[in-house]
C-alpha positions in Angstrom: -50.5 13.2 9.3 -50.5 16.9 10.1 -49.3 16.3 14.0 -46.3 14.2 12.7 -45.2 17.4 10.4 -45.5 19.8 13.3 -43.6 17.3 15.0 -40.8 17.3 12.6 -40.8 20.9 12.1 -40.4 21.3 15.7 -37.4 18.8 15.9 -35.7 20.3 13.1 -36.4 23.9 14.7 -34.8 22.5 18.2 -31.7 21.2 16.1 -31.2 24.1 14.3 -31.4 26.4 17.3 -29.0 24.0 19.2 -26.5 24.3 16.0 -26.2 28.1 16.0 -26.1 28.2 20.2 -23.2 25.2 19.9 -21.6 27.8 16.8 -21.9 31.0 19.1 -20.2 28.7 21.9 -17.6 27.5 20.1 -16.9 30.9 18.3 -16.3 32.6 21.8 -14.1 29.7 23.1 -11.9 30.1 19.8 -11.7 34.0 19.9 -10.6 33.6 23.9 -8.1 31.1 23.0 -6.8 32.9 20.0 -6.4 36.4 21.5 -5.6 35.3 25.2 -2.3 33.4 23.9 0.8 34.9 26.2 3.3 36.9 24.1 6.6 35.3 23.0 9.2 37.0 25.2 11.1 40.1 23.1 14.7 39.0 22.5 17.1 41.7 23.6 19.6 43.3 21.1 23.1 43.0 21.8 23.7 46.6 21.9 21.4 46.9 24.6 22.9 46.9 27.7 22.1 44.2 30.5 20.8 46.5 32.9 17.9 47.3 30.4 14.5 46.1 31.0 11.7 45.1 28.8 8.4 47.8 28.8 5.7 47.2 26.7 3.5 44.2 25.5 2.8 41.8 22.3 2.7 44.3 19.9 6.0 46.2 20.9 7.4 48.4 23.6 11.0 49.6 24.7 14.1 48.6 26.4 14.3 51.1 29.1 17.5 51.8 31.6 18.0 53.6 34.7 21.0 55.4 34.5 20.9 58.0 37.5 18.3 58.7 40.3 18.5 62.2 41.9 15.9 64.3 44.1 13.7 65.7 41.6 14.9 63.9 38.2 15.5 60.2 37.0 17.9 59.8 34.0 16.5 57.0 31.6 17.8 55.5 28.3 15.1 54.3 26.0 16.1 51.8 23.3 14.3 50.6 20.1 12.6 47.3 20.4 13.7 45.1 17.7 17.0 46.7 16.9 18.2 48.5 20.2 19.1 51.4 18.5 19.1 54.6 20.9 15.9 56.6 21.1 16.3 58.8 24.0 18.8 59.7 26.6 17.3 62.1 29.0 16.2 63.1 32.5 12.9 62.8 33.6 11.0 64.9 35.9 7.9 63.9 37.7 4.0 64.8 36.7 1.1 64.3 39.1 3.3 61.4 41.4 2.0 63.4 44.8 4.8 61.8 47.1 5.7 58.9 44.7 9.3 58.5 44.5 11.3 56.1 42.4 14.2 54.1 43.3 16.6 51.9 42.3 14.6 49.1 43.9 11.0 50.0 42.8 11.5 51.5 40.0 10.9 48.5 37.8 7.5 47.5 39.3 6.0 51.1 38.6 7.2 52.2 35.3 5.1 50.2 32.7 6.2 51.5 29.3 7.4 54.4 27.1 5.3 55.7 24.6 5.9 58.1 21.3 4.9 61.2 23.2 8.3 60.6 24.8 6.7 60.0 28.4 6.9 56.9 30.9 3.8 56.2 32.5 3.6 54.9 35.9 1.4 51.9 37.2 0.6 54.3 40.3 -2.8 56.2 39.7 -3.7 58.8 42.4 -6.4 61.3 41.8 -7.6 59.6 38.3 -4.6 60.9 36.7 -1.7 59.0 35.9 1.9 59.7 37.3 4.3 60.6 34.4 7.8 61.0 34.3 8.0 63.6 31.7 11.7 64.1 29.7 13.7 67.5 30.4 14.8 68.9 26.8 17.4 69.5 25.8 18.0 65.8 26.2 21.8 64.0 26.1 20.6 62.1 23.5 17.2 62.2 20.9 17.0 60.2 17.8 16.4 62.8 14.8 13.0 61.8 13.3 13.3 62.3 9.1 
């Protein structure tokens, strides 16, 4: 009788731990599925120029339009993601970019996003510091913050 009880307890413990392991695996699979869903494509507002491209992620970003490239400056216009309002129209200068120079053909692959610090970051990295394009002030247009 005692051996039967021990066997039943062992079987119950086995089922209990198997259930916990299965629950953990299911939770991991669910969270991987839930949080790795592809982003919906952002719809370009009608007031954003056709030449502007989306720079951002699932949680937001901005529309960036290349206006002009000169030797040491690049002019960009930055538009708000949801309504297309112009946020900033400015020349940008290179910072920590070494020999990297953007062209009309390659700027889209290097510029990754625009943040609230009014900088455009490049995906290009050198010397463990990111190449940045810093706005030159006064800008041609800068959104007034209230």
